[in-house]
C-alpha positions as CSV (number, residue, x, y, z in Angstrom):
1,K,11.9,-17.9,80.2
2,D,9.7,-17.8,77.2
3,N,7.4,-15.7,79.3
4,V,8.7,-12.4,80.3
5,R,11.7,-10.5,78.1
6,I,15.2,-10.1,79.2
7,T,14.8,-6.5,78.2
8,D,12.3,-6.4,81.3
9,V,14.5,-9.2,83.3
10,A,16.9,-6.8,82.8
11,E,15.6,-2.9,84.4
12,R,13.8,-5.2,87.1
13,Y,17.2,-6.2,88.9
14,G,18.7,-2.8,88.6
15,I,19.7,-2.7,85.1
16,K,20.2,-0.1,82.9
17,V,19.2,-1.2,79.2
18,H,20.0,2.3,76.2
19,N,18.7,0.9,72.6
20,G,19.4,-3.2,73.8
21,M,23.2,-2.2,75.6
22,C,23.8,-2.5,78.7
23,C,27.0,-2.8,81.4
24,C,27.2,-6.2,81.7
25,P,26.5,-7.2,85.3
26,F,29.2,-10.5,85.0
27,H,33.0,-7.8,84.7
28,N,33.5,-4.4,85.7
29,E,33.5,-2.2,83.3
30,K,31.9,1.2,82.3
31,N,31.0,1.7,79.0
32,P,27.9,-1.0,77.8
33,S,29.2,-4.0,76.0
34,M,25.7,-6.4,76.4
35,K,23.6,-6.4,73.6
36,L,19.9,-7.9,74.6
37,Y,18.6,-9.7,71.8
38,E,14.7,-9.8,72.0
39,K,13.2,-12.9,69.1
40,Q,9.7,-13.1,68.3
41,D,9.5,-16.4,69.8
42,R,10.4,-15.1,73.5
43,N,13.7,-16.7,73.1
44,D,15.2,-14.6,74.3
45,N,19.1,-14.6,74.9
46,F,21.8,-11.8,76.0
47,Y,25.8,-11.9,74.8
48,C,28.5,-9.8,77.1
49,F,31.8,-8.5,73.5
50,G,33.9,-7.7,76.6
51,C,33.8,-11.0,78.9
52,H,31.7,-12.8,75.5
53,K,29.5,-14.4,78.4
54,S,26.3,-15.4,76.9
55,G,22.6,-17.2,78.5
56,D,18.8,-16.6,78.6
57,A,16.7,-15.2,80.8
58,V,17.6,-17.5,83.6
59,G,21.3,-17.5,83.6
60,L,21.3,-13.7,83.4
61,T,19.1,-13.5,86.3
62,A,21.2,-16.5,87.9
63,G,24.6,-14.5,87.3
64,I,23.2,-11.1,88.8
65,F,22.0,-12.9,92.1
66,N,24.8,-15.5,91.7
67,I,22.1,-17.8,92.0
68,S,21.9,-21.5,90.7
69,Q,20.0,-21.4,87.2
70,L,17.1,-23.4,88.8
71,E,16.8,-21.4,91.9
72,A,16.7,-18.5,89.3
73,A,13.9,-19.7,87.7
74,K,12.3,-19.8,90.2
75,K,12.6,-16.6,91.3
76,L,11.5,-14.9,87.8
77,D,8.6,-17.2,88.2
78,N,7.9,-15.5,91.5
79,D,9.0,-11.9,91.0
80,F,7.1,-11.7,87.9
81,G,4.3,-13.7,88.9
82,L,4.5,-16.8,86.5
83,G,2.9,-19.5,88.3
84,V,5.0,-22.3,86.2
85,F,6.4,-23.7,90.0
86,R,3.2,-23.9,91.8
87,N,2.8,-27.1,92.8
88,D,-0.1,-29.2,92.4
89,S,-2.1,-28.8,95.5
90,Q,-1.6,-25.0,94.9
91,K,-2.8,-25.7,91.7
92,K,-6.0,-27.5,93.2
93,S,-6.5,-25.1,96.4
94,D,-6.6,-22.7,93.3
95,D,-9.0,-24.3,91.5
96,Y,-11.2,-25.1,94.1
97,E,-11.5,-21.8,94.9
98,T,-12.0,-20.8,91.2
99,S,-15.0,-23.7,92.0
100,I,-16.6,-21.9,94.4
101,K,-16.9,-18.3,93.5
102,I,-18.4,-19.5,90.4
103,R,-20.7,-21.5,92.5
104,K,-21.6,-18.8,94.1
105,Q,-21.9,-15.8,91.8
106,E,-24.9,-18.5,89.7
107,E,-26.3,-19.2,92.4
108,E,-26.7,-14.9,93.3
109,W,-27.8,-14.7,89.3
110,V,-30.6,-17.6,89.6
111,N,-32.2,-15.9,92.4
112,S,-32.0,-12.4,91.1
113,A,-33.4,-14.4,88.3
114,F,-36.7,-15.9,90.7
115,K,-37.1,-12.2,90.6
116,I,-37.0,-10.7,88.2
117,T,-38.7,-12.6,86.1
118,S,-41.4,-13.1,89.3
119,E,-41.8,-9.4,88.7
120,Y,-42.5,-8.9,84.7
121,I,-45.5,-11.8,85.5
122,R,-47.2,-9.6,88.0
123,I,-46.6,-7.0,85.8
124,L,-48.1,-8.8,83.1
125,G,-51.2,-9.7,84.8
126,R,-51.9,-6.5,86.6
127,W,-51.6,-5.0,82.8
128,Q,-54.2,-7.4,81.1
129,E,-56.4,-6.0,84.5
130,W,-55.9,-2.4,84.1
131,Y,-56.2,-2.1,80.6
132,S,-59.0,-4.7,78.7
133,P,-60.7,-3.6,75.8
134,Q,-63.8,-2.7,77.5
135,S,-65.5,-3.6,74.2
136,P,-64.8,-5.3,70.4
137,E,-64.6,-1.5,69.0
138,S,-62.0,-0.2,72.1
139,Q,-58.2,0.1,70.8
140,L,-56.3,-1.9,72.0
141,N,-54.2,-0.4,74.9
142,P,-49.6,-1.7,74.0
143,L,-49.2,-2.4,77.4
144,F,-52.3,-4.8,77.3
145,A,-50.8,-6.2,74.1
146,E,-47.6,-6.9,76.2
147,S,-49.1,-8.8,78.6
148,I,-51.4,-10.9,76.3
149,M,-48.0,-11.7,74.2
150,Q,-45.5,-11.9,77.2
151,K,-47.2,-13.7,79.8
152,D,-46.8,-17.1,78.3
153,Y,-43.7,-17.0,77.9
154,A,-42.1,-15.3,81.2
155,E,-44.1,-17.8,82.9
156,Y,-42.4,-20.7,80.6
157,I,-39.1,-18.9,81.2
158,F,-40.0,-19.2,84.9
159,D,-41.3,-23.1,85.1
160,K,-37.8,-23.5,83.1
161,L,-36.1,-22.0,86.0
162,I,-37.7,-23.2,89.0
163,Q,-37.5,-27.2,87.3
164,G,-33.7,-26.9,87.0
165,L,-33.3,-26.0,90.6
166,R,-32.3,-29.0,91.9
167,G,-29.6,-29.6,88.7
168,D,-27.2,-27.5,88.2
169,N,-27.5,-23.7,88.2
170,H,-24.6,-23.2,85.4
171,K,-26.6,-25.1,83.0
172,L,-29.5,-22.9,84.1
173,Y,-27.4,-19.8,83.7
174,T,-26.4,-20.4,80.5
175,D,-29.8,-21.3,78.5
176,N,-31.7,-18.8,80.2
177,K,-29.8,-15.4,80.6
178,Q,-30.5,-14.3,77.5
179,A,-33.8,-14.5,78.5
180,V,-33.9,-13.6,82.3
181,M,-30.8,-10.4,80.7
182,K,-33.7,-9.0,78.5
183,I,-36.5,-9.0,80.5
184,A,-34.8,-7.9,83.5
185,Q,-33.8,-5.0,80.9
186,R,-37.8,-4.4,79.8
187,L,-38.5,-3.9,83.6
188,K,-35.7,-1.4,83.6
189,E,-37.8,1.2,81.1
190,I,-41.2,-0.2,82.8
191,Y,-40.2,1.7,86.2
192,S,-38.6,3.6,84.3
193,D,-41.6,5.1,82.7
194,N,-43.9,4.4,86.0
195,L,-46.0,1.4,83.8
196,H,-45.6,-0.4,86.4
197,K,-48.3,2.3,88.1
198,S,-52.0,1.4,87.8
199,P,-54.0,4.5,86.0
200,V,-55.0,5.5,89.4
201,Q,-51.5,5.6,90.6
202,K,-50.6,7.7,87.2
203,E,-53.5,9.8,86.8
204,Y,-52.6,10.8,90.6
205,I,-49.2,11.9,90.3
206,Q,-49.6,13.4,87.2
207,K,-52.1,15.8,89.1
208,Q,-49.8,16.6,91.5
209,N,-47.3,17.6,89.1
210,K,-49.5,20.1,87.4
211,K,-49.3,21.1,90.8
212,G,-46.4,21.6,91.3
213,M,-45.7,23.5,88.0
214,I,-48.5,26.3,89.2
215,K,-46.7,26.5,92.8
216,N,-43.4,27.5,91.2
217,H,-44.4,29.3,88.6
218,A,-47.1,31.4,90.7
219,G,-44.3,31.6,92.8
220,R,-42.0,33.0,90.5
C-alpha cells in the first residue's frame, strides 16, 4: 500500500478524482463526499464524509471489488507490478535468469576486448615498421612515437585478459573495462582517419581522390 498513491488506485479502478475528492464507492451519491489524503510518507488514506468509511489503498480496493483485504493487496501487487507477493522460487528463477544474462554480456565483452586489443597491437606493430626513423636526425613520426609508448601497455592488457580467461569474467570486465574502452575509442579514430593503412596505400588513396576531383571539375 505504501508503494502506490491512493489517487492512482482510485483512478485505475474507474473513480474520477478532482482536487482530491471523489464519489464514494461504498454508497450511492451524486456529489463527491470522499476525500483522498496523500502524504509524503506514502501512508495514504481516504475518508468519506457521507458514510464515514475510512481506510487505505488496500481497503479502498477491497471495497470497490468487494473482496478481502488479502485479495485486494494481491490485486494491487499484480495490477501495479509491485512484486511483493512473488514467491521464493519465482525470485530465485528471476535472479538466475538475470545472472545468466549478465554472464553472457560479460562473456561477449571479453571476446570483444580480445579483438580490440589485438587489433590495436597489430596496428602499433605496423606503425613501428612503417614509420621508424631512417636516421638519428630524422623527425620522429607521431604514430611511431605512439607505437613505442603504447605497445607494451596494450600487450599488458591483452596478457591480463588471457590470464583471466579461466577465471571470473566479471572481474576481467571490472578491472579492464576503462582501459579497453580507451583503446576502442583510439581504434575508432585510427580507422576514421585511415591511419591503419600503410603510407603506400594512403598515397594511392590520395591520388585516386585527386583524380576524382579533377574529373568532377572537368565535367562541369
